[in-house]
N, C-alpha and C positions, 0 to 999 in steps of 0.2 A: 397584408400585414406590413407594418412599417419596419424597415430594416435598420438595425442599430449601426452606428458609424463604424464600429469595430469590424463589421462584416465586409468592409471595403478593403481590408488588408489583402494584398496580392497573394494568391494561392500559387505556390511554385509547383506543387504536386499534390493532387487529390487522389487518394487510393479509391475512394468511393464518393458518389455524389454527396455533397454536404447538405444536411437537412436545413430548411430555410432559417431555423432559429439557431443553427450551429455557429458559434463564435470563432472557432479555431481554424487556422490555416495550416494544413499539413505540409510540412517542409520536406525537401529532399534530405535524407539522413546524411550528415557529413561524417568524416572519419571519426570513429570513436564514440559516436552518439547514435542512439536508435529511437524510433517512435517519436520523432521531434515534431512538436506543434508550437506555433506562435498563437497564443490564446488571446492576448490583448497586445496593444502596441509595445508594452514593456514586459510582458510575462511569457516565459517559455516553459515548456514541459517536455520531459523525455526520460531516457534511461540514465543509469549511472554512467558518468563519463569513463571511458576505458583508455588507459594509458595516456601518454603525452598528447597523442593526437586528439583525444576527446576534449581535454582542457584547451588545447590550441583552437579547436573548432568553436568552443563556447566563447573564447576571447574574440575571435573573428566576428562572431555574431553581435558583439558589443555587450555581452553579459558582464556584469560587475559583481554580482552576488549569486552564489549557488546555495540552494536550500535542499538538504537531504532529509527525507522523511523515512529513510531506510535504517535498519538497526546496525548495519555495518559501519565501522569507524570511517569517517570521511578522509579522503586523501588530501590533507591540508597542505603538505609541502608541494605536491604537484600543482595544486590550484594556485598557491602563492607565486609559483614560478611564472605563471601567466597573469599575475596581478589580480587574481580572483579571490574573493572572500567567501568563506564557508560558514553557513549556519546549519546546525544539526537539530532537527525536531523529529525524533523517531516515534512512530506509532505502528500499531499492528493492523492486521487485515480485518479485525472485528469492529473497527470504528476509529474515529478521531476524537480522543478525549478532550475535555474542556480546556485543560492547560495547553495542549497542543494547538487548539483553535485560537487561543489567546496569543500564542507565540506567532502563529501564521499571520494573524492580524497585525501584530507588532512589526513583523518584517516589512509589511507594506507601508507602515507609517515611517519607519526609520530609513528605508532605502528607496529613494525616488527613481533610481535608474533601472537598468535592465536586470531582471531576476530570472534565474533558471531553477525550476523545481524538479527533483527526481526521486524515484524510489530505486528498485533494482532494475526492473524492466521498463518502467515508465507506463504501466498499463492500469494499475489499480490504486495503490496508496498515493503515488505521486499526483495523478489527476484529481484525486479526492482532496489532497492538500492544496492544489491550485484552485479548485472550486471554492474551498473555504476562504482562502486568502483573497480571492477576487470578490467574493460575496462580502467579506468584511470591508474591502476597499470601496465597494459599490461599482466596480467596473464590469461585473456580470450580475444579472438577476438569476433567480433560481432556475428558471427554464433554460437559460443559456448555459449555466454551470452544469446542469444535468446533461444537456446536449453535448457539451464537450467531453464529459466522462464517457458517453456512448461512443463518440468519435475515437477517443483514445483506446477504447477496448475494455473499459472497466466492466468486469463481470457483474451481472445482476444478482449473482449468488452471494456477493459480499454485501449483505443487507445492511450491516452496520455502517459502512461507508456511505451508502446511498441515503440512509436515514439521517445521518448527521448533516449531510449536505442539504437535503430537502427541508430539514427542520432548523437550519442554522438561524440563529438570532444574534445580531451584533452585540458586543458588550456595551454597557452604558459608558458614556464619556468619562465618568469619574472612576471607572474601574482601575485597579492597580495595574501598572504596565509591567509585563513579565520581562525577565532577563533572557537575552539570547546568547547562546554559546556556540563555539566552533565544534566541540565534541561533547555530546551529552552522555551522561551516565546511563548505560543501557541495562535493563534488568538482567539479573544473574540467570544462569542456566536453571538453577533450582526454581526461580520464580517463573521462568518460561514453562518448566515442566508442571508447575502448579496450575498454570493456565490451561495446559494440555489436559490435565486431569479433570478440570472443570468442564471442558468441552466433551470429554469422554463421558462424563456423568450425564450431560445433555443427550448424548446419543443413546445412553441406556434408557432414558425416558422416552425417546423416540422409538426405540426397539419395543418397549412395552406398549406403545400405541400402534403396533403393527407397521412401523416405519412410516408413520404419518405424523403431522404436527400434533403434539399432545393437546388435548382440549383445555387443560389448565396452564399450558405454556404456549400461547399463540405466537410468541415471538421466535419460537424454535422451528426452523425449517430443516428438513432432513438433509437436503443437498448443501445448504449453507453451513450447517454444523460440521458435516463431513469435510467440506472444503477447508474450513478454518482449522480443523484438526490436522489435516494433511499439510497445510501451509505451516502450521506451528511446528510440526516435526521437521519439515524441510528447513525452515529458518533456524531451528535449534542446531542443526548440523552445519548449515552454511556459515553461521556466525561463530563457530568454534575456532579458536586460535589454533595454529598448526601444532603447538606444543601442549594443547589441552586434550586429555583423554587418549586412550589407545585405540588400536584398530578394531578390537572387539566391540568397544562401545559404539564406534561409528557404524559398524556393521549391524548392530542391534537397532540403532536408530534408523538406519536405512530399511531394515526389515519391517519395522513398525510403519514407516512412511509408505512402503509398498502395499501393506494391508489396508492402510487408510485410503490409498488411491483406489484400490479395488472396491471398497465401500462407496466412495464418491462416484466412481464410474458407473457402477450398477444403479445407483440412485438417479443419476442423470439420464440413464436410458430407461428408467421405470422398471428395472428388474429387481424384485425384492427377494429372489431366491437365494438362500444361504447367507443372508445378511447377518442373522443372529450368530451363525457360526463364525462369520468373518469378524464380528465384534469380539467374540470369545477369543479368537486367535490374536487379535490386537491386544487384548488384556493380557494374554499369556506372554506375548512378546515384550510388553512393557514390564510385566512382573519379572521376567528374566533379567532385564536391564536393571531394575530396582534392586534385585537380590545382590548383584555384584557392585553396584555403584551408588546406591542410596541407603539401603537398609543396614 
């Protein structure tokens, strides 16, 4: 197999043997940055930068632009102190919507220098964003983009992320160019809860199918839906401002997340015992929260 030029990047540290088609070079994690990869000569991927050290580390790498695909508000001031520009393109674990794909492509057009992409931990949404951006630019092909996601640790249970990368099609040259912003407007908690309700309804369908993929909904996988639900509950809590909601609300949210984790864990090990009861407990936990904070 002919090796692409980008595979000649020096590998400073490889945790595992790199697959032949894998484009990324695993780097030694510098202070304040984790799961760092150099994906192409100008594209980097990793975790959210932590503290002053994280932004200093990125500046030392030569990074000029940081792209966050996480829902949390970017630390604009800390980045600017190191001469770094932020672009915010948040999306969820269920996939990369079309407008986000267009924005990721636009980043590659507008900024020719070194770019660092991140989500929270640099394992799932961030690598998917990198894959889409590099596919749009033409610096990775589909096989290379998917190989990088494997290297970064992107779970195969996030079927929407993988589907969007596998089926990515560049926008036509005459497509309107999207606007890029430092801080995007993130959906409200009410909207996030509506998404969680939708995933819960999917699990009800899966429950009726004996915790298998429903025949009339082949896109619903039990583990995948449970994982998205648990992540949705976790992100709803993580992104709350310190002055938003009280301790009771946060405890109810954590309780629901714990039940969702139980369902996910059982499904991953093939244990279907008590899943219907667990789903009923989750519904009861959510209803308790709705009674005090929504209804």
